N, CA, C, O and the ligand as a Tripos MOL2 file, in Angstrom:
@<TRIPOS>MOLECULE
protein
  245   243    62     0     0
PROTEIN
NO_CHARGES

@<TRIPOS>ATOM
      1 N          40.3850    2.1570  106.0000 N.3       1 MET1
      2 CA         40.4720    0.7090  106.1900 C.3       1 MET1
      3 C          39.1370    0.1610  106.6740 C.2       1 MET1
      4 O          38.1670    0.8960  106.8600 O.2       1 MET1
      5 N          39.1190   -1.1490  106.8720 N.am      2 MET2
      6 CA         37.9080   -1.8110  107.3420 C.3       2 MET2
      7 C          37.6900   -1.4760  108.8140 C.2       2 MET2
      8 O          38.6270   -1.2040  109.5640 O.2       2 MET2
      9 N          36.4250   -1.5070  109.1920 N.am      3 SER3
     10 CA         36.1400   -1.3020  110.5990 C.3       3 SER3
     11 C          35.1330   -2.3310  111.0780 C.2       3 SER3
     12 O          34.3650   -2.8870  110.2920 O.2       3 SER3
     13 N          35.1490   -2.5720  112.3700 N.am      4 PHE4
     14 CA         34.2390   -3.5110  113.0020 C.3       4 PHE4
     15 C          33.3650   -2.7280  113.9670 C.2       4 PHE4
     16 O          33.8530   -1.9020  114.7380 O.2       4 PHE4
     17 N          32.0670   -2.9980  113.9130 N.am      5 GLU5
     18 CA         31.1760   -2.3480  114.8630 C.3       5 GLU5
     19 C          30.1930   -3.3730  115.3990 C.2       5 GLU5
     20 O          29.4540   -4.0000  114.6400 O.2       5 GLU5
     21 N          30.1930   -3.5330  116.6960 N.am      6 CYS6
     22 CA         29.2760   -4.4750  117.3340 C.3       6 CYS6
     23 C          27.9720   -3.7680  117.6690 C.2       6 CYS6
     24 O          27.9110   -2.5410  117.7410 O.2       6 CYS6
     25 N          26.9280   -4.5710  117.8730 N.am      7 GLU7
     26 CA         25.6260   -4.0290  118.2710 C.3       7 GLU7
     27 C          25.7200   -3.2050  119.5540 C.2       7 GLU7
     28 O          24.9480   -2.2660  119.7500 O.2       7 GLU7
     29 N          26.6590   -3.5530  120.4200 N.am      8 CYS8
     30 CA         26.7630   -2.8770  121.7130 C.3       8 CYS8
     31 C          27.4550   -1.5220  121.6140 C.2       8 CYS8
     32 O          27.5520   -0.7910  122.6000 O.2       8 CYS8
     33 N          27.9300   -1.1970  120.4250 N.am      9 GLY9
     34 CA         28.5750    0.1030  120.2490 C.3       9 GLY9
     35 C          30.0920    0.0390  120.2240 C.2       9 GLY9
     36 O          30.7540    1.0300  119.9160 O.2       9 GLY9
     37 N          30.6350   -1.1010  120.5430 N.am     10 ASN10
     38 CA         32.0820   -1.2830  120.4840 C.3      10 ASN10
     39 C          32.5520   -1.2160  119.0280 C.2      10 ASN10
     40 O          32.0270   -1.9200  118.1650 O.2      10 ASN10
     41 N          33.5170   -0.3880  118.7740 N.am     11 THR11
     42 CA         34.0600   -0.3040  117.4260 C.3      11 THR11
     43 C          35.5770   -0.3590  117.4720 C.2      11 THR11
     44 O          36.2080    0.1250  118.4120 O.2      11 THR11
     45 N          36.1400   -0.9540  116.4440 N.am     12 THR12
     46 CA         37.5890   -0.8950  116.2680 C.3      12 THR12
     47 C          37.8660   -1.0410  114.7850 C.2      12 THR12
     48 O          36.9800   -1.3910  114.0060 O.2      12 THR12
     49 N          39.0770   -0.7770  114.4100 N.am     13 ARG13
     50 CA         39.4230   -0.8250  112.9970 C.3      13 ARG13
     51 C          40.5320   -1.8330  112.7660 C.2      13 ARG13
     52 O          41.2130   -2.2800  113.6890 O.2      13 ARG13
     53 N          40.6850   -2.1710  111.4960 N.am     14 PHE14
     54 CA         41.8550   -2.9260  111.0580 C.3      14 PHE14
     55 C          42.7850   -1.9280  110.3780 C.2      14 PHE14
     56 O          42.3370   -1.0710  109.6170 O.2      14 PHE14
     57 N          44.0530   -2.0430  110.6500 N.am     15 PHE15
     58 CA         44.9810   -1.1370  109.9830 C.3      15 PHE15
     59 C          45.9760   -1.9220  109.1370 C.2      15 PHE15
     60 O          46.3220   -3.0600  109.4530 O.2      15 PHE15
     61 N          46.4230   -1.2970  108.0670 N.am     16 ALA16
     62 CA         47.3980   -1.9210  107.1770 C.3      16 ALA16
     63 C          48.7860   -1.7720  107.7830 C.2      16 ALA16
     64 O          49.1830   -0.6870  108.2050 O.2      16 ALA16
     65 N          49.5120   -2.8800  107.8190 N.am     17 THR17
     66 CA         50.8090   -2.8740  108.4890 C.3      17 THR17
     67 C          51.9390   -2.3440  107.6190 C.2      17 THR17
     68 O          52.9950   -1.9600  108.1220 O.2      17 THR17
     69 N          51.7080   -2.3250  106.3000 N.am     18 GLY18
     70 CA         52.7780   -1.9090  105.3950 C.3      18 GLY18
     71 C          53.5920   -3.0890  104.8790 C.2      18 GLY18
     72 O          54.3610   -2.9490  103.9280 O.2      18 GLY18
     73 N          53.4230   -4.2480  105.5040 N.am     19 ASP19
     74 CA         54.1080   -5.4600  105.0390 C.3      19 ASP19
     75 C          53.2380   -6.1670  104.0150 C.2      19 ASP19
     76 O          52.0160   -6.2160  104.1530 O.2      19 ASP19
     77 N          53.8670   -6.7090  102.9960 N.am     20 ARG20
     78 CA         53.1130   -7.4230  101.9640 C.3      20 ARG20
     79 C          53.6690   -8.8290  101.7810 C.2      20 ARG20
     80 O          54.8440   -9.0910  102.0360 O.2      20 ARG20
     81 N          52.7950   -9.7240  101.3320 N.am     21 ASP21
     82 CA         53.2790  -11.0560  100.9970 C.3      21 ASP21
     83 C          53.8220  -11.0460   99.5630 C.2      21 ASP21
     84 O          53.8570  -10.0070   98.9050 O.2      21 ASP21
     85 N          54.2410  -12.2180   99.1000 N.am     22 GLU22
     86 CA         54.9040  -12.2820   97.7950 C.3      22 GLU22
     87 C          53.9700  -11.9440   96.6360 C.2      22 GLU22
     88 O          54.4270  -11.6880   95.5220 O.2      22 GLU22
     89 N          52.6660  -11.9440   96.8960 N.am     23 GLN23
     90 CA         51.7070  -11.5960   95.8450 C.3      23 GLN23
     91 C          51.2010  -10.1640   95.9740 C.2      23 GLN23
     92 O          50.2490   -9.7700   95.3000 O.2      23 GLN23
     93 N          51.8320   -9.4040   96.8280 N.am     24 GLY24
     94 CA         51.4990   -7.9970   96.9410 C.3      24 GLY24
     95 C          50.3180   -7.6820   97.8370 C.2      24 GLY24
     96 O          49.8480   -6.5460   97.8910 O.2      24 GLY24
     97 N          49.8470   -8.6920   98.5360 N.am     25 ARG25
     98 CA         48.7060   -8.4680   99.4300 C.3      25 ARG25
     99 C          49.2140   -7.9710  100.7730 C.2      25 ARG25
    100 O          50.1240   -8.5420  101.3740 O.2      25 ARG25
    101 N          48.6120   -6.9180  101.2100 N.am     26 GLU26
    102 CA         49.1020   -6.2870  102.4290 C.3      26 GLU26
    103 C          48.4580   -6.8830  103.6750 C.2      26 GLU26
    104 O          47.2610   -7.1700  103.7040 O.2      26 GLU26
    105 N          49.2710   -7.0580  104.6880 N.am     27 TYR27
    106 CA         48.7710   -7.6030  105.9470 C.3      27 TYR27
    107 C          48.0130   -6.5310  106.7220 C.2      27 TYR27
    108 O          48.3950   -5.3610  106.7390 O.2      27 TYR27
    109 N          46.9390   -6.9580  107.3580 N.am     28 VAL28
    110 CA         46.2100   -6.0440  108.2420 C.3      28 VAL28
    111 C          46.1620   -6.6450  109.6450 C.2      28 VAL28
    112 O          46.2190   -7.8610  109.8280 O.2      28 VAL28
    113 N          46.0570   -5.7650  110.6100 N.am     29 GLU29
    114 CA         45.9360   -6.2010  111.9990 C.3      29 GLU29
    115 C          44.8150   -5.4250  112.6660 C.2      29 GLU29
    116 O          44.4280   -4.3460  112.2170 O.2      29 GLU29
    117 N          44.3020   -5.9960  113.7500 N.am     30 VAL30
    118 CA         43.2730   -5.3150  114.5310 C.3      30 VAL30
    119 C          43.9340   -4.1710  115.2980 C.2      30 VAL30
    120 O          44.9700   -4.3450  115.9390 O.2      30 VAL30
    121 N          43.3140   -3.0140  115.2160 N.am     31 GLU31
    122 CA         43.8830   -1.8370  115.8600 C.3      31 GLU31
    123 C          43.9270   -1.9780  117.3810 C.2      31 GLU31
    124 O          44.9130   -1.6150  118.0230 O.2      31 GLU31
    125 N          42.8430   -2.5100  117.9420 N.am     32 ASP32
    126 CA         42.7660   -2.6110  119.4010 C.3      32 ASP32
    127 C          42.3170   -4.0130  119.7980 C.2      32 ASP32
    128 O          41.1290   -4.3290  119.7420 O.2      32 ASP32
    129 N          43.2640   -4.8440  120.1970 N.am     33 GLU33
    130 CA         42.9470   -6.2330  120.5200 C.3      33 GLU33
    131 C          42.2100   -6.3780  121.8420 C.2      33 GLU33
    132 O          41.7540   -7.4700  122.1780 O.2      33 GLU33
    133 N          42.0870   -5.2960  122.5920 N.am     34 ASP34
    134 CA         41.2740   -5.3370  123.8020 C.3      34 ASP34
    135 C          39.7950   -5.2000  123.4790 C.2      34 ASP34
    136 O          38.9440   -5.4090  124.3440 O.2      34 ASP34
    137 N          39.4860   -4.8460  122.2240 N.am     35 ARG35
    138 CA         38.1010   -4.6590  121.8140 C.3      35 ARG35
    139 C          37.5790   -5.8130  120.9700 C.2      35 ARG35
    140 O          36.3920   -6.1350  121.0120 O.2      35 ARG35
    141 N          38.4700   -6.4330  120.2060 N.am     36 LEU36
    142 CA         38.0270   -7.4550  119.2650 C.3      36 LEU36
    143 C          39.0270   -8.6010  119.1940 C.2      36 LEU36
    144 O          40.2330   -8.3870  119.0630 O.2      36 LEU36
    145 N          38.5020   -9.8230  119.2840 N.am     37 ALA37
    146 CA         39.3300  -11.0090  119.0950 C.3      37 ALA37
    147 C          38.9550  -11.6400  117.7630 C.2      37 ALA37
    148 O          37.7730  -11.8300  117.4780 O.2      37 ALA37
    149 N          39.9430  -11.9630  116.9520 N.am     38 VAL38
    150 CA         39.7240  -12.6500  115.6840 C.3      38 VAL38
    151 C          40.2410  -14.0700  115.8470 C.2      38 VAL38
    152 O          41.4150  -14.2870  116.1460 O.2      38 VAL38
    153 N          39.3470  -15.0320  115.6470 N.am     39 ILE39
    154 CA         39.6940  -16.4390  115.8760 C.3      39 ILE39
    155 C          39.4980  -17.2130  114.5750 C.2      39 ILE39
    156 O          38.4100  -17.2010  113.9990 O.2      39 ILE39
    157 N          40.5430  -17.8800  114.1160 N.am     40 PHE40
    158 CA         40.4850  -18.6140  112.8590 C.3      40 PHE40
    159 C          40.2000  -20.0830  113.0930 C.2      40 PHE40
    160 O          40.9380  -20.7660  113.8040 O.2      40 PHE40
    161 N          39.1220  -20.5630  112.4900 N.am     41 GLY41
    162 CA         38.7940  -21.9810  112.5500 C.3      41 GLY41
    163 C          39.0420  -22.6230  111.2040 C.2      41 GLY41
    164 O          39.5270  -21.9730  110.2780 O.2      41 GLY41
    165 N          38.7070  -23.9130  111.0930 N.am     42 ASP42
    166 CA         38.9400  -24.6290  109.8410 C.3      42 ASP42
    167 C          38.0740  -24.0980  108.7080 C.2      42 ASP42
    168 O          38.5380  -23.9800  107.5730 O.2      42 ASP42
    169 N          36.8250  -23.7800  109.0070 N.am     43 ASP43
    170 CA         35.9050  -23.3780  107.9440 C.3      43 ASP43
    171 C          35.2690  -22.0130  108.1700 C.2      43 ASP43
    172 O          34.3320  -21.6340  107.4680 O.2      43 ASP43
    173 N          35.7780  -21.2820  109.1450 N.am     44 SER44
    174 CA         35.1920  -19.9740  109.3990 C.3      44 SER44
    175 C          36.1420  -19.1060  110.2120 C.2      44 SER44
    176 O          37.1080  -19.5870  110.8030 O.2      44 SER44
    177 N          35.8420  -17.8340  110.2210 N.am     45 VAL45
    178 CA         36.5720  -16.8880  111.0530 C.3      45 VAL45
    179 C          35.5760  -16.2830  112.0300 C.2      45 VAL45
    180 O          34.4810  -15.8780  111.6410 O.2      45 VAL45
    181 N          35.9560  -16.2260  113.2830 N.am     46 LEU46
    182 CA         35.0870  -15.6580  114.3040 C.3      46 LEU46
    183 C          35.6070  -14.2990  114.7340 C.2      46 LEU46
    184 O          36.8030  -14.1100  114.9550 O.2      46 LEU46
    185 N          34.6780  -13.3550  114.8460 N.am     47 PHE47
    186 CA         35.0060  -12.0390  115.3750 C.3      47 PHE47
    187 C          34.2620  -11.9050  116.7000 C.2      47 PHE47
    188 O          33.0340  -11.8180  116.7230 O.2      47 PHE47
    189 N          34.9920  -11.8880  117.7750 N.am     48 ARG48
    190 CA         34.3350  -11.8320  119.0930 C.3      48 ARG48
    191 C          34.5530  -10.4830  119.7550 C.2      48 ARG48
    192 O          35.6790  -10.0340  119.9670 O.2      48 ARG48
    193 N          33.4260   -9.8570  120.0710 N.am     49 CYS49
    194 CA         33.4570   -8.5760  120.7640 C.3      49 CYS49
    195 C          33.9230   -8.8100  122.1940 C.2      49 CYS49
    196 O          33.3680   -9.6580  122.8930 O.2      49 CYS49
    197 N          34.9260   -8.0750  122.6350 N.am     50 LYS50
    198 CA         35.4340   -8.2650  123.9850 C.3      50 LYS50
    199 C          34.6840   -7.4390  125.0120 C.2      50 LYS50
    200 O          34.9720   -7.5160  126.2060 O.2      50 LYS50
    201 N          33.7180   -6.6450  124.5530 N.am     51 PHE51
    202 CA         32.8960   -5.8850  125.4980 C.3      51 PHE51
    203 C          31.7170   -6.7350  125.9580 C.2      51 PHE51
    204 O          31.4900   -6.8950  127.1570 O.2      51 PHE51
    205 N          30.9650   -7.2820  124.9940 N.am     52 CYS52
    206 CA         29.7390   -8.0060  125.3460 C.3      52 CYS52
    207 C          29.8380   -9.5020  125.0440 C.2      52 CYS52
    208 O          28.8990  -10.2500  125.3150 O.2      52 CYS52
    209 N          30.9830   -9.9460  124.4790 N.am     53 SER53
    210 CA         31.2350  -11.3520  124.1520 C.3      53 SER53
    211 C          30.3720  -11.8980  123.0110 C.2      53 SER53
    212 O          30.3860  -13.0980  122.7370 O.2      53 SER53
    213 N          29.6350  -11.0300  122.3600 N.am     54 TYR54
    214 CA         28.8690  -11.4660  121.1910 C.3      54 TYR54
    215 C          29.8600  -11.8810  120.1050 C.2      54 TYR54
    216 O          30.8880  -11.2310  119.9110 O.2      54 TYR54
    217 N          29.5440  -12.9660  119.3990 N.am     55 THR55
    218 CA         30.4770  -13.4840  118.4030 C.3      55 THR55
    219 C          29.8380  -13.5140  117.0210 C.2      55 THR55
    220 O          28.7130  -13.9830  116.8520 O.2      55 THR55
    221 N          30.5670  -13.0100  116.0480 N.am     56 TYR56
    222 CA         30.1320  -13.0110  114.6530 C.3      56 TYR56
    223 C          30.9620  -14.0420  113.8990 C.2      56 TYR56
    224 O          32.1670  -14.1700  114.1150 O.2      56 TYR56
    225 N          30.2990  -14.7670  113.0180 N.am     57 ARG57
    226 CA         30.9820  -15.8320  112.3060 C.3      57 ARG57
    227 C          30.9780  -15.5590  110.8100 C.2      57 ARG57
    228 O          29.9250  -15.3440  110.2090 O.2      57 ARG57
    229 N          32.1470  -15.5690  110.2250 N.am     58 LEU58
    230 CA         32.2800  -15.4220  108.7750 C.3      58 LEU58
    231 C          32.6080  -16.7990  108.2150 C.2      58 LEU58
    232 O          33.6840  -17.3490  108.4520 O.2      58 LEU58
    233 N          31.6510  -17.3430  107.4640 N.am     59 GLN59
    234 CA         31.7780  -18.7100  106.9790 C.3      59 GLN59
    235 C          32.6250  -18.7800  105.7100 C.2      59 GLN59
    236 O          32.5210  -17.9300  104.8260 O.2      59 GLN59
    237 N          33.4580  -19.8030  105.6420 N.am     60 LYS60
    238 CA         34.2200  -20.0480  104.4260 C.3      60 LYS60
    239 C          33.4050  -20.9650  103.5150 C.2      60 LYS60
    240 O          32.9050  -21.9990  103.9580 O.2      60 LYS60
    241 N          33.2730  -20.5930  102.2630 N.am     61 PHE61
    242 CA         32.4680  -21.3920  101.3460 C.3      61 PHE61
    243 C          33.3260  -22.2750  100.4710 C.2      61 PHE61
    244 O          32.8020  -23.0150   99.6390 O.2      61 PHE61
    245 ZN         29.6950   -6.0510  121.6220 Zn       62 ZN62
@<TRIPOS>BOND
     1     1     2 1
     2     2     3 1
     3     3     4 2
     4     3     5 am
     5     5     6 1
     6     6     7 1
     7     7     8 2
     8     7     9 am
     9     9    10 1
    10    10    11 1
    11    11    12 2
    12    11    13 am
    13    13    14 1
    14    14    15 1
    15    15    16 2
    16    15    17 am
    17    17    18 1
    18    18    19 1
    19    19    20 2
    20    19    21 am
    21    21    22 1
    22    22    23 1
    23    23    24 2
    24    23    25 am
    25    25    26 1
    26    26    27 1
    27    27    28 2
    28    27    29 am
    29    29    30 1
    30    30    31 1
    31    31    32 2
    32    31    33 am
    33    33    34 1
    34    34    35 1
    35    35    36 2
    36    35    37 am
    37    37    38 1
    38    38    39 1
    39    39    40 2
    40    39    41 am
    41    41    42 1
    42    42    43 1
    43    43    44 2
    44    43    45 am
    45    45    46 1
    46    46    47 1
    47    47    48 2
    48    47    49 am
    49    49    50 1
    50    50    51 1
    51    51    52 2
    52    51    53 am
    53    53    54 1
    54    54    55 1
    55    55    56 2
    56    55    57 am
    57    57    58 1
    58    58    59 1
    59    59    60 2
    60    59    61 am
    61    61    62 1
    62    62    63 1
    63    63    64 2
    64    63    65 am
    65    65    66 1
    66    66    67 1
    67    67    68 2
    68    67    69 am
    69    69    70 1
    70    70    71 1
    71    71    72 2
    72    71    73 am
    73    73    74 1
    74    74    75 1
    75    75    76 2
    76    75    77 am
    77    77    78 1
    78    78    79 1
    79    79    80 2
    80    79    81 am
    81    81    82 1
    82    82    83 1
    83    83    84 2
    84    83    85 am
    85    85    86 1
    86    86    87 1
    87    87    88 2
    88    87    89 am
    89    89    90 1
    90    90    91 1
    91    91    92 2
    92    91    93 am
    93    93    94 1
    94    94    95 1
    95    95    96 2
    96    95    97 am
    97    97    98 1
    98    98    99 1
    99    99   100 2
   100    99   101 am
   101   101   102 1
   102   102   103 1
   103   103   104 2
   104   103   105 am
   105   105   106 1
   106   106   107 1
   107   107   108 2
   108   107   109 am
   109   109   110 1
   110   110   111 1
   111   111   112 2
   112   111   113 am
   113   113   114 1
   114   114   115 1
   115   115   116 2
   116   115   117 am
   117   117   118 1
   118   118   119 1
   119   119   120 2
   120   119   121 am
   121   121   122 1
   122   122   123 1
   123   123   124 2
   124   123   125 am
   125   125   126 1
   126   126   127 1
   127   127   128 2
   128   127   129 am
   129   129   130 1
   130   130   131 1
   131   131   132 2
   132   131   133 am
   133   133   134 1
   134   134   135 1
   135   135   136 2
   136   135   137 am
   137   137   138 1
   138   138   139 1
   139   139   140 2
   140   139   141 am
   141   141   142 1
   142   142   143 1
   143   143   144 2
   144   143   145 am
   145   145   146 1
   146   146   147 1
   147   147   148 2
   148   147   149 am
   149   149   150 1
   150   150   151 1
   151   151   152 2
   152   151   153 am
   153   153   154 1
   154   154   155 1
   155   155   156 2
   156   155   157 am
   157   157   158 1
   158   158   159 1
   159   159   160 2
   160   159   161 am
   161   161   162 1
   162   162   163 1
   163   163   164 2
   164   163   165 am
   165   165   166 1
   166   166   167 1
   167   167   168 2
   168   167   169 am
   169   169   170 1
   170   170   171 1
   171   171   172 2
   172   171   173 am
   173   173   174 1
   174   174   175 1
   175   175   176 2
   176   175   177 am
   177   177   178 1
   178   178   179 1
   179   179   180 2
   180   179   181 am
   181   181   182 1
   182   182   183 1
   183   183   184 2
   184   183   185 am
   185   185   186 1
   186   186   187 1
   187   187   188 2
   188   187   189 am
   189   189   190 1
   190   190   191 1
   191   191   192 2
   192   191   193 am
   193   193   194 1
   194   194   195 1
   195   195   196 2
   196   195   197 am
   197   197   198 1
   198   198   199 1
   199   199   200 2
   200   199   201 am
   201   201   202 1
   202   202   203 1
   203   203   204 2
   204   203   205 am
   205   205   206 1
   206   206   207 1
   207   207   208 2
   208   207   209 am
   209   209   210 1
   210   210   211 1
   211   211   212 2
   212   211   213 am
   213   213   214 1
   214   214   215 1
   215   215   216 2
   216   215   217 am
   217   217   218 1
   218   218   219 1
   219   219   220 2
   220   219   221 am
   221   221   222 1
   222   222   223 1
   223   223   224 2
   224   223   225 am
   225   225   226 1
   226   226   227 1
   227   227   228 2
   228   227   229 am
   229   229   230 1
   230   230   231 1
   231   231   232 2
   232   231   233 am
   233   233   234 1
   234   234   235 1
   235   235   236 2
   236   235   237 am
   237   237   238 1
   238   238   239 1
   239   239   240 2
   240   239   241 am
   241   241   242 1
   242   242   243 1
   243   243   244 2
@<TRIPOS>SUBSTRUCTURE
     1 MET1         2 RESIDUE 1 A MET
     2 MET2         6 RESIDUE 1 A MET
     3 SER3        10 RESIDUE 1 A SER
     4 PHE4        14 RESIDUE 1 A PHE
     5 GLU5        18 RESIDUE 1 A GLU
     6 CYS6        22 RESIDUE 1 A CYS
     7 GLU7        26 RESIDUE 1 A GLU
     8 CYS8        30 RESIDUE 1 A CYS
     9 GLY9        34 RESIDUE 1 A GLY
    10 ASN10       38 RESIDUE 1 A ASN
    11 THR11       42 RESIDUE 1 A THR
    12 THR12       46 RESIDUE 1 A THR
    13 ARG13       50 RESIDUE 1 A ARG
    14 PHE14       54 RESIDUE 1 A PHE
    15 PHE15       58 RESIDUE 1 A PHE
    16 ALA16       62 RESIDUE 1 A ALA
    17 THR17       66 RESIDUE 1 A THR
    18 GLY18       70 RESIDUE 1 A GLY
    19 ASP19       74 RESIDUE 1 A ASP
    20 ARG20       78 RESIDUE 1 A ARG
    21 ASP21       82 RESIDUE 1 A ASP
    22 GLU22       86 RESIDUE 1 A GLU
    23 GLN23       90 RESIDUE 1 A GLN
    24 GLY24       94 RESIDUE 1 A GLY
    25 ARG25       98 RESIDUE 1 A ARG
    26 GLU26      102 RESIDUE 1 A GLU
    27 TYR27      106 RESIDUE 1 A TYR
    28 VAL28      110 RESIDUE 1 A VAL
    29 GLU29      114 RESIDUE 1 A GLU
    30 VAL30      118 RESIDUE 1 A VAL
    31 GLU31      122 RESIDUE 1 A GLU
    32 ASP32      126 RESIDUE 1 A ASP
    33 GLU33      130 RESIDUE 1 A GLU
    34 ASP34      134 RESIDUE 1 A ASP
    35 ARG35      138 RESIDUE 1 A ARG
    36 LEU36      142 RESIDUE 1 A LEU
    37 ALA37      146 RESIDUE 1 A ALA
    38 VAL38      150 RESIDUE 1 A VAL
    39 ILE39      154 RESIDUE 1 A ILE
    40 PHE40      158 RESIDUE 1 A PHE
    41 GLY41      162 RESIDUE 1 A GLY
    42 ASP42      166 RESIDUE 1 A ASP
    43 ASP43      170 RESIDUE 1 A ASP
    44 SER44      174 RESIDUE 1 A SER
    45 VAL45      178 RESIDUE 1 A VAL
    46 LEU46      182 RESIDUE 1 A LEU
    47 PHE47      186 RESIDUE 1 A PHE
    48 ARG48      190 RESIDUE 1 A ARG
    49 CYS49      194 RESIDUE 1 A CYS
    50 LYS50      198 RESIDUE 1 A LYS
    51 PHE51      202 RESIDUE 1 A PHE
    52 CYS52      206 RESIDUE 1 A CYS
    53 SER53      210 RESIDUE 1 A SER
    54 TYR54      214 RESIDUE 1 A TYR
    55 THR55      218 RESIDUE 1 A THR
    56 TYR56      222 RESIDUE 1 A TYR
    57 ARG57      226 RESIDUE 1 A ARG
    58 LEU58      230 RESIDUE 1 A LEU
    59 GLN59      234 RESIDUE 1 A GLN
    60 LYS60      238 RESIDUE 1 A LYS
    61 PHE61      242 RESIDUE 1 A PHE
    62 ZN62       245 GROUP 0 **** ****
């Protein structure tokens, strides 16, 4: 699965839950929410490291 790695060395993964939506896309969740916060905004998704508070932004185009 996908993994997240911050500059500070904090790593966590996303795991597949086994649940799918009506189009067959499988839901994923953060393995360890004490390590990574995922925040959804109107035009971007933020990934915030809970160790060093550094935030990564994934822009929606
Ligand atoms: Zn970090």
